N, CA, C and O atoms as CSV, one atom per row, in Angstrom:
chain,resi,resn,atom,element,x,y,z
A,1,MET,N,N,0.817,-1.040,0.316
A,1,MET,CA,C,0.230,0.244,0.255
A,1,MET,C,C,1.017,1.318,-0.092
A,1,MET,O,O,2.082,1.323,0.525
A,2,GLU,N,N,0.848,2.354,-0.969
A,2,GLU,CA,C,1.269,3.326,-1.175
A,2,GLU,C,C,0.815,4.518,0.221
A,2,GLU,O,O,-0.251,4.550,0.836
A,3,GLU,N,N,2.103,5.456,0.418
A,3,GLU,CA,C,1.772,5.944,1.332
A,3,GLU,C,C,1.145,7.081,0.984
A,3,GLU,O,O,1.490,7.322,-0.173
A,4,ASN,N,N,0.372,7.943,1.390
A,4,ASN,CA,C,-0.189,9.406,1.217
A,4,ASN,C,C,0.898,10.365,1.436
A,4,ASN,O,O,1.326,10.474,2.585
A,5,PRO,N,N,1.570,11.306,0.194
A,5,PRO,CA,C,2.120,12.084,1.019
A,5,PRO,C,C,1.609,13.565,1.690
A,5,PRO,O,O,0.637,14.199,1.280
A,6,ILE,N,N,2.479,13.960,2.801
A,6,ILE,CA,C,2.084,14.985,3.198
A,6,ILE,C,C,1.229,15.989,2.521
A,6,ILE,O,O,1.213,16.037,1.291
A,7,SER,N,N,0.472,16.846,3.291
A,7,SER,CA,C,0.168,17.841,2.561
A,7,SER,C,C,0.742,19.010,2.674
A,7,SER,O,O,1.116,19.397,3.781
A,8,ARG,N,N,0.902,19.733,1.600
A,8,ARG,CA,C,1.506,21.078,2.046
A,8,ARG,C,C,1.211,21.915,3.340
A,8,ARG,O,O,2.097,22.689,3.702
A,9,ARG,N,N,-0.378,21.809,4.344
A,9,ARG,CA,C,-0.111,22.676,5.416
A,9,ARG,C,C,0.369,21.870,6.791
A,9,ARG,O,O,1.065,22.294,7.713
A,10,ASN,N,N,-0.190,20.678,6.626
A,10,ASN,CA,C,0.545,19.759,7.630
A,10,ASN,C,C,2.093,19.293,7.397
A,10,ASN,O,O,2.705,18.409,7.996
A,11,PHE,N,N,2.518,20.098,6.411
A,11,PHE,CA,C,4.576,20.122,6.250
A,11,PHE,C,C,4.343,21.378,7.017
A,11,PHE,O,O,4.347,21.098,8.216
A,12,ILE,N,N,4.182,22.400,6.853
A,12,ILE,CA,C,3.940,23.896,6.964
A,12,ILE,C,C,4.063,23.688,8.834
A,12,ILE,O,O,5.030,23.899,9.567
A,13,LYS,N,N,2.583,23.171,9.189
A,13,LYS,CA,C,3.099,23.041,10.967
A,13,LYS,C,C,3.700,21.600,11.609
A,13,LYS,O,O,3.454,21.218,12.753
A,14,GLN,N,N,4.586,20.843,10.579
A,14,GLN,CA,C,5.154,19.781,11.709
A,14,GLN,C,C,6.936,20.553,11.088
A,14,GLN,O,O,7.957,20.115,11.617
A,15,ALA,N,N,7.027,21.549,10.095
A,15,ALA,CA,C,7.824,21.983,9.853
A,15,ALA,C,C,8.642,23.642,11.028
A,15,ALA,O,O,9.742,24.095,11.344
A,16,GLY,N,N,7.218,23.919,11.233
A,16,GLY,CA,C,7.404,24.928,11.725
A,16,GLY,C,C,8.176,24.385,14.040
A,16,GLY,O,O,8.782,25.077,14.858
A,17,LEU,N,N,7.683,23.009,14.100
A,17,LEU,CA,C,7.835,22.222,15.314
A,17,LEU,C,C,9.380,22.415,14.608
A,17,LEU,O,O,10.205,23.309,14.801
A,18,ALA,N,N,9.445,21.171,13.677
A,18,ALA,CA,C,11.038,21.077,13.656
A,18,ALA,C,C,12.014,22.426,13.540
A,18,ALA,O,O,13.187,22.404,13.912
A,19,THR,N,N,11.408,23.524,13.009
A,19,THR,CA,C,12.322,24.143,13.192
A,19,THR,C,C,12.906,24.989,14.400
A,19,THR,O,O,14.013,25.518,14.490
A,20,LEU,N,N,11.422,24.963,15.676
A,20,LEU,CA,C,11.699,25.148,16.804
A,20,LEU,C,C,12.584,24.417,17.262
A,20,LEU,O,O,13.169,24.983,18.186
A,21,GLY,N,N,13.125,22.983,16.957
A,21,GLY,CA,C,13.948,22.171,17.553
A,21,GLY,C,C,14.911,22.485,16.949
A,21,GLY,O,O,15.818,22.501,17.781
A,22,ALA,N,N,15.547,22.927,15.374
A,22,ALA,CA,C,16.630,22.905,15.204
A,22,ALA,C,C,16.995,24.621,15.656
A,22,ALA,O,O,18.151,24.951,15.395
A,23,GLY,N,N,16.428,25.313,16.067
A,23,GLY,CA,C,16.766,26.412,16.524
A,23,GLY,C,C,17.374,26.333,18.473
A,23,GLY,O,O,18.352,26.801,19.056
A,24,VAL,N,N,16.243,25.538,18.894
A,24,VAL,CA,C,17.465,25.150,20.257
A,24,VAL,C,C,18.065,23.974,19.913
A,24,VAL,O,O,18.045,23.452,21.028
A,25,LEU,N,N,18.573,23.184,19.223
A,25,LEU,CA,C,20.068,22.601,18.564
A,25,LEU,C,C,20.883,23.865,18.692
A,25,LEU,O,O,21.720,23.796,19.592
A,26,LEU,N,N,20.851,25.225,17.893
A,26,LEU,CA,C,22.042,25.960,17.649
A,26,LEU,C,C,22.210,26.922,18.663
A,26,LEU,O,O,23.270,27.541,18.758
A,27,ALA,N,N,20.903,27.178,19.726
A,27,ALA,CA,C,21.135,27.651,20.834
A,27,ALA,C,C,21.954,27.213,22.058
A,27,ALA,O,O,22.714,27.845,22.793
A,28,THR,N,N,21.435,25.535,22.040
A,28,THR,CA,C,22.493,24.828,22.807
A,28,THR,C,C,24.360,24.971,22.904
A,28,THR,O,O,25.309,25.098,23.676
A,29,GLU,N,N,23.930,24.824,21.374
A,29,GLU,CA,C,25.517,25.261,20.904
A,29,GLU,C,C,26.106,26.602,21.506
A,29,GLU,O,O,27.183,26.905,22.021
A,30,GLN,N,N,25.333,27.044,21.316
A,30,GLN,CA,C,26.056,28.769,21.334
A,30,GLN,C,C,26.037,28.886,22.870
A,30,GLN,O,O,27.119,29.166,23.385
A,31,ALA,N,N,25.109,28.736,23.580
A,31,ALA,CA,C,25.039,28.519,24.920
A,31,ALA,C,C,26.365,27.615,25.641
A,31,ALA,O,O,26.662,27.629,26.836
A,32,GLY,N,N,27.149,26.728,24.387
A,32,GLY,CA,C,28.657,26.498,24.911
A,32,GLY,C,C,28.085,25.003,25.675
A,32,GLY,O,O,28.832,24.430,26.467
A,33,LEU,N,N,26.832,24.496,25.386
A,33,LEU,CA,C,27.078,22.765,26.037
A,33,LEU,C,C,27.346,21.928,24.823
A,33,LEU,O,O,27.514,22.485,23.738
A,34,ALA,N,N,27.390,20.797,24.924
A,34,ALA,CA,C,27.913,19.971,24.667
A,34,ALA,C,C,27.184,19.793,22.980
A,34,ALA,O,O,25.974,19.729,22.765
A,35,ASP,N,N,28.590,19.725,21.616
A,35,ASP,CA,C,28.190,19.424,20.225
A,35,ASP,C,C,27.813,18.443,20.321
A,35,ASP,O,O,28.272,17.636,21.130
A,36,VAL,N,N,26.607,18.137,19.319
A,36,VAL,CA,C,26.018,17.023,18.537
A,36,VAL,C,C,26.888,16.457,18.209
A,36,VAL,O,O,27.368,15.420,18.667
A,37,LEU,N,N,27.242,17.187,17.227
A,37,LEU,CA,C,28.161,16.040,16.184
A,37,LEU,C,C,29.648,16.526,15.996
A,37,LEU,O,O,30.129,17.376,15.246
A,38,THR,N,N,30.327,15.519,17.133
A,38,THR,CA,C,31.583,15.693,17.834
A,38,THR,C,C,32.858,15.250,16.953
A,38,THR,O,O,34.016,15.663,16.990
A,39,LYS,N,N,32.088,14.010,15.939
A,39,LYS,CA,C,32.983,13.411,15.133
A,39,LYS,C,C,33.104,13.688,13.494
A,39,LYS,O,O,31.967,13.700,13.024
A,40,LYS,N,N,34.085,13.907,12.509
A,40,LYS,CA,C,33.834,13.411,11.386
A,40,LYS,C,C,32.747,13.220,10.480
A,40,LYS,O,O,32.120,13.857,9.634
A,41,GLU,N,N,32.794,11.422,11.300
A,41,GLU,CA,C,31.653,10.531,10.676
A,41,GLU,C,C,30.612,11.225,10.995
A,41,GLU,O,O,29.672,10.781,10.336
A,42,SER,N,N,30.280,12.073,11.650
A,42,SER,CA,C,28.723,12.480,12.127
A,42,SER,C,C,28.276,13.562,11.332
A,42,SER,O,O,27.119,13.725,10.943
A,43,PHE,N,N,29.354,14.372,11.085
A,43,PHE,CA,C,29.304,15.474,10.116
A,43,PHE,C,C,29.133,14.627,8.367
A,43,PHE,O,O,28.542,14.943,7.335
A,44,ASP,N,N,29.523,14.099,8.553
A,44,ASP,CA,C,29.893,13.091,6.750
A,44,ASP,C,C,28.529,12.419,6.550
A,44,ASP,O,O,28.097,12.360,5.399
A,45,LYS,N,N,27.824,11.916,7.538
A,45,LYS,CA,C,26.710,11.088,7.795
A,45,LYS,C,C,25.500,12.007,7.242
A,45,LYS,O,O,24.882,12.124,6.183
A,46,GLU,N,N,25.491,12.638,8.612
A,46,GLU,CA,C,24.466,14.169,8.360
A,46,GLU,C,C,24.458,14.866,6.674
A,46,GLU,O,O,23.345,15.022,6.171
A,47,ILE,N,N,25.570,15.224,5.933
A,47,ILE,CA,C,25.564,16.089,5.203
A,47,ILE,C,C,24.991,14.605,4.185
A,47,ILE,O,O,23.845,14.761,3.764
A,48,GLU,N,N,25.393,13.795,3.943
A,48,GLU,CA,C,24.822,12.519,2.910
A,48,GLU,C,C,23.107,12.649,2.978
A,48,GLU,O,O,22.267,12.934,2.124
A,49,GLU,N,N,23.027,12.306,4.373
A,49,GLU,CA,C,21.717,12.017,4.698
A,49,GLU,C,C,20.547,13.304,3.701
A,49,GLU,O,O,19.546,13.235,2.988
A,50,CYS,N,N,21.544,14.456,4.280
A,50,CYS,CA,C,20.631,15.517,3.453
A,50,CYS,C,C,20.852,15.348,2.079
A,50,CYS,O,O,19.864,15.323,1.346
A,51,ARG,N,N,21.925,15.233,1.621
A,51,ARG,CA,C,22.109,15.213,0.028
A,51,ARG,C,C,20.966,14.005,-0.599
A,51,ARG,O,O,20.482,14.045,-1.730
A,52,ALA,N,N,20.641,12.779,0.610
A,52,ALA,CA,C,19.699,12.088,-0.452
A,52,ALA,C,C,18.526,12.316,-0.135
A,52,ALA,O,O,17.832,11.964,-1.089
A,53,ILE,N,N,17.875,12.728,0.709
A,53,ILE,CA,C,16.707,13.528,1.154
A,53,ILE,C,C,16.089,14.878,-0.118
A,53,ILE,O,O,14.966,15.177,-0.525
A,54,ILE,N,N,17.559,15.433,-0.420
A,54,ILE,CA,C,17.243,16.492,-1.626
A,54,ILE,C,C,17.254,16.030,-2.885
A,54,ILE,O,O,16.483,16.438,-3.752
A,55,GLN,N,N,18.066,15.214,-3.046
A,55,GLN,CA,C,18.658,14.788,-4.697
A,55,GLN,C,C,17.481,13.527,-4.970
A,55,GLN,O,O,17.110,13.377,-6.134
A,56,ASN,N,N,17.045,12.849,-4.160
A,56,ASN,CA,C,15.837,11.682,-3.989
A,56,ASN,C,C,14.068,12.346,-3.635
A,56,ASN,O,O,12.956,11.856,-3.440
A,57,GLU,N,N,14.621,13.577,-3.702
A,57,GLU,CA,C,13.303,14.279,-3.346
A,57,GLU,C,C,12.138,13.918,-2.458
A,57,GLU,O,O,10.957,14.222,-2.626
A,58,ARG,N,N,12.677,13.216,-1.486
A,58,ARG,CA,C,11.767,12.770,-0.365
A,58,ARG,C,C,11.369,14.444,0.279
A,58,ARG,O,O,11.944,15.024,1.200
A,59,TYR,N,N,10.236,14.925,-0.532
A,59,TYR,CA,C,10.237,15.839,1.128
A,59,TYR,C,C,9.458,15.659,2.008
A,59,TYR,O,O,9.133,16.633,2.686
A,60,GLU,N,N,8.828,14.197,2.331
A,60,GLU,CA,C,8.038,13.948,3.831
A,60,GLU,C,C,9.099,14.288,4.691
A,60,GLU,O,O,8.817,14.949,5.690
A,61,GLU,N,N,10.636,13.857,4.424
A,61,GLU,CA,C,11.748,13.240,5.008
A,61,GLU,C,C,12.191,14.435,5.814
A,61,GLU,O,O,12.713,14.436,6.929
A,62,ILE,N,N,11.933,15.283,5.162
A,62,ILE,CA,C,12.777,17.160,5.600
A,62,ILE,C,C,12.149,17.682,6.984
A,62,ILE,O,O,12.598,18.747,7.407
A,63,ILE,N,N,11.197,17.061,7.694
A,63,ILE,CA,C,10.841,17.657,8.909
A,63,ILE,C,C,11.537,16.834,10.220
A,63,ILE,O,O,11.782,17.317,11.326
A,64,LYS,N,N,11.750,15.626,9.820
A,64,LYS,CA,C,12.701,14.772,10.067
A,64,LYS,C,C,13.691,15.669,10.455
A,64,LYS,O,O,13.148,16.278,11.377
A,65,ASN,N,N,14.672,16.068,10.335
A,65,ASN,CA,C,15.701,16.497,9.859
A,65,ASN,C,C,16.328,17.624,10.281
A,65,ASN,O,O,16.579,18.375,9.338
A,66,PRO,N,N,16.735,18.096,11.520
A,66,PRO,CA,C,16.548,19.496,11.698
A,66,PRO,C,C,17.926,20.507,10.951
A,66,PRO,O,O,17.877,21.737,10.928
A,67,PHE,N,N,19.005,19.760,10.426
A,67,PHE,CA,C,19.726,20.411,10.048
A,67,PHE,C,C,19.006,21.537,8.139
A,67,PHE,O,O,19.153,22.645,7.625
A,68,LEU,N,N,18.027,19.781,7.770
A,68,LEU,CA,C,17.680,20.699,6.332
A,68,LEU,C,C,16.500,21.522,6.509
A,68,LEU,O,O,16.082,22.304,5.655
A,69,VAL,N,N,15.776,21.245,8.085
A,69,VAL,CA,C,15.040,22.493,7.901
A,69,VAL,C,C,15.697,23.629,8.236
A,69,VAL,O,O,15.470,24.648,7.583
A,70,SER,N,N,16.479,23.644,9.145
A,70,SER,CA,C,17.340,24.727,9.288
A,70,SER,C,C,17.764,25.492,8.061
A,70,SER,O,O,17.651,26.718,8.068
A,71,ALA,N,N,18.179,24.947,7.148
A,71,ALA,CA,C,19.014,25.184,5.738
A,71,ALA,C,C,17.756,25.702,4.646
A,71,ALA,O,O,17.873,26.123,3.496
A,72,LEU,N,N,16.537,25.502,5.467
A,72,LEU,CA,C,15.472,25.796,4.385
A,72,LEU,C,C,14.294,27.054,4.803
A,72,LEU,O,O,13.421,27.726,4.253
A,73,TYR,N,N,15.029,26.827,6.394
A,73,TYR,CA,C,14.532,28.256,7.149
A,73,TYR,C,C,15.070,29.519,7.105
A,73,TYR,O,O,14.500,30.582,7.353
A,74,TYR,N,N,16.546,29.272,6.673
A,74,TYR,CA,C,17.309,30.471,7.100
A,74,TYR,C,C,17.499,31.458,6.317
A,74,TYR,O,O,18.303,30.919,5.556
A,75,SER,N,N,17.352,32.678,5.849
A,75,SER,CA,C,17.554,33.409,5.031
A,75,SER,C,C,18.897,33.206,4.303
A,75,SER,O,O,19.524,32.268,4.797
A,76,ARG,N,N,19.549,33.832,3.234
A,76,ARG,CA,C,20.675,33.672,2.385
A,76,ARG,C,C,21.476,34.722,3.309
A,76,ARG,O,O,22.692,34.540,3.242
A,77,LYS,N,N,21.059,35.844,4.208
A,77,LYS,CA,C,21.694,36.694,4.711
A,77,LYS,C,C,22.068,36.228,6.213
A,77,LYS,O,O,22.860,36.843,6.928
A,78,ALA,N,N,21.404,35.089,6.575
A,78,ALA,CA,C,21.371,34.268,7.834
A,78,ALA,C,C,22.570,33.488,7.940
A,78,ALA,O,O,23.251,33.329,8.953
A,79,ILE,N,N,22.853,32.791,6.243
A,79,ILE,CA,C,23.389,31.616,6.197
A,79,ILE,C,C,25.213,31.971,5.982
A,79,ILE,O,O,26.333,31.508,6.197
A,80,LYS,N,N,24.499,33.105,5.418
A,80,LYS,CA,C,26.549,34.352,5.222
A,80,LYS,C,C,26.892,34.585,6.499
A,80,LYS,O,O,28.069,34.281,6.691
A,81,LYS,N,N,26.306,35.028,7.517
A,81,LYS,CA,C,26.921,35.057,8.501
A,81,LYS,C,C,27.333,33.419,10.008
A,81,LYS,O,O,27.684,33.545,11.182
A,82,MET,N,N,27.123,32.413,9.371
A,82,MET,CA,C,27.501,31.628,9.055
A,82,MET,C,C,28.786,30.961,8.590
A,82,MET,O,O,29.209,29.863,8.951
A,83,ALA,N,N,29.476,32.027,7.504
A,83,ALA,CA,C,30.393,31.868,6.516
A,83,ALA,C,C,31.500,31.306,7.619
A,83,ALA,O,O,31.599,31.691,8.785
A,84,PRO,N,N,32.516,30.037,6.786
A,84,PRO,CA,C,33.526,29.777,7.784
A,84,PRO,C,C,34.671,30.981,8.806
A,84,PRO,O,O,34.288,32.099,8.462
A,85,PRO,N,N,35.330,31.078,9.394
A,85,PRO,CA,C,35.224,29.797,10.457
A,85,PRO,C,C,33.943,29.666,11.195
A,85,PRO,O,O,33.681,30.588,11.968
A,86,HIS,N,N,33.177,28.779,11.107
A,86,HIS,CA,C,31.893,28.422,11.656
A,86,HIS,C,C,32.377,27.695,13.418
A,86,HIS,O,O,33.252,26.928,13.820
A,87,GLN,N,N,31.173,28.510,14.086
A,87,GLN,CA,C,31.145,28.423,15.235
A,87,GLN,C,C,31.118,27.214,16.164
A,87,GLN,O,O,31.559,27.167,17.313
A,88,ASN,N,N,30.346,25.951,15.261
A,88,ASN,CA,C,30.196,24.867,15.935
A,88,ASN,C,C,29.736,24.333,14.551
A,88,ASN,O,O,29.545,24.998,13.532
A,89,SER,N,N,29.597,22.991,14.724
A,89,SER,CA,C,29.566,21.751,13.930
A,89,SER,C,C,28.550,21.892,13.374
A,89,SER,O,O,28.624,21.714,12.158
A,90,ASN,N,N,27.109,22.274,13.960
A,90,ASN,CA,C,25.942,22.119,13.265
A,90,ASN,C,C,25.868,23.546,11.919
A,90,ASN,O,O,25.324,23.401,10.824
A,91,GLU,N,N,26.351,24.448,12.252
A,91,GLU,CA,C,26.558,25.803,11.326
A,91,GLU,C,C,27.385,24.684,9.805
A,91,GLU,O,O,26.976,24.260,8.724
A,92,ARG,N,N,28.374,24.632,10.397
A,92,ARG,CA,C,29.017,23.903,9.246
A,92,ARG,C,C,28.058,23.019,7.887
A,92,ARG,O,O,27.947,23.084,6.663
A,93,VAL,N,N,27.436,22.104,9.190
A,93,VAL,CA,C,26.329,21.354,8.102
A,93,VAL,C,C,25.715,22.302,7.501
A,93,VAL,O,O,25.852,22.556,6.305
A,94,ILE,N,N,25.105,22.806,8.158
A,94,ILE,CA,C,23.643,23.966,7.488
A,94,ILE,C,C,24.465,24.556,6.383
A,94,ILE,O,O,24.178,24.335,5.207
A,95,TRP,N,N,25.356,25.212,6.693
A,95,TRP,CA,C,26.614,26.276,5.624
A,95,TRP,C,C,26.717,25.029,4.490
A,95,TRP,O,O,26.693,25.314,3.292
A,96,THR,N,N,26.825,23.731,4.909
A,96,THR,CA,C,27.211,22.666,3.460
A,96,THR,C,C,26.121,22.122,2.838
A,96,THR,O,O,26.200,21.629,1.713
A,97,ILE,N,N,25.200,22.165,3.417
A,97,ILE,CA,C,23.277,21.707,2.641
A,97,ILE,C,C,22.824,22.571,1.801
A,97,ILE,O,O,22.159,22.413,0.777
A,98,TYR,N,N,23.428,23.953,2.551
A,98,TYR,CA,C,22.189,25.162,2.258
A,98,TYR,C,C,22.961,25.268,0.521
A,98,TYR,O,O,22.050,26.002,0.139
A,99,PRO,N,N,23.538,25.179,-0.300
A,99,PRO,CA,C,24.178,25.540,-1.692
A,99,PRO,C,C,22.912,24.499,-2.549
A,99,PRO,O,O,22.188,25.014,-3.401
A,100,LEU,N,N,22.759,22.648,-2.089
A,100,LEU,CA,C,21.909,22.108,-2.428
A,100,LEU,C,C,21.000,21.826,-2.792
A,100,LEU,O,O,20.633,20.930,-3.552
A,101,LEU,N,N,20.143,23.190,-1.855
A,101,LEU,CA,C,18.674,23.730,-2.008
A,101,LEU,C,C,18.828,24.154,-3.291
A,101,LEU,O,O,19.598,25.098,-3.465
A,102,THR,N,N,18.166,23.584,-4.417
A,102,THR,CA,C,17.811,24.497,-5.193
A,102,THR,C,C,15.828,25.163,-5.321
A,102,THR,O,O,15.063,24.640,-4.511
A,103,LYS,N,N,15.359,25.983,-6.082
A,103,LYS,CA,C,14.876,26.365,-5.880
A,103,LYS,C,C,13.494,25.453,-6.245
A,103,LYS,O,O,12.522,25.714,-5.536
A,104,GLN,N,N,13.296,24.339,-7.349
A,104,GLN,CA,C,12.585,23.633,-7.221
A,104,GLN,C,C,12.308,22.886,-5.781
A,104,GLN,O,O,11.199,22.568,-5.350
A,105,PHE,N,N,13.502,22.692,-5.178
A,105,PHE,CA,C,13.232,21.576,-3.664
A,105,PHE,C,C,12.526,22.938,-2.623
A,105,PHE,O,O,11.808,22.578,-1.690
A,106,ARG,N,N,12.667,23.834,-2.745
A,106,ARG,CA,C,12.144,24.487,-2.327
A,106,ARG,C,C,11.114,24.863,-2.369
A,106,ARG,O,O,10.388,24.970,-1.381
A,107,ASP,N,N,10.862,25.096,-3.294
A,107,ASP,CA,C,9.162,25.359,-3.605
A,107,ASP,C,C,8.228,24.110,-3.023
A,107,ASP,O,O,7.005,24.138,-3.160
């Protein structure tokens, strides 16, 4: 049985909650608490997961990934402020995946 795709309205509702979680994730790091991604393998895994979601157009999985939600949420101006050197690994992930987001994917 094929699963129904998520409606745009539900996506926006759920993405809002995921964005809140992503904001908390970045705020936690800025507060000096433990870094979520401490190993290169974790960084590479997150990048590849985001790349797979984007390339395979798995829109229903966006809200499950706080890095991807953040990259979609932040403005170009906010992303420019995250330019290297990155303050934390979460910024590095968001900075890395932002260029992968095509207009088609954003729409």
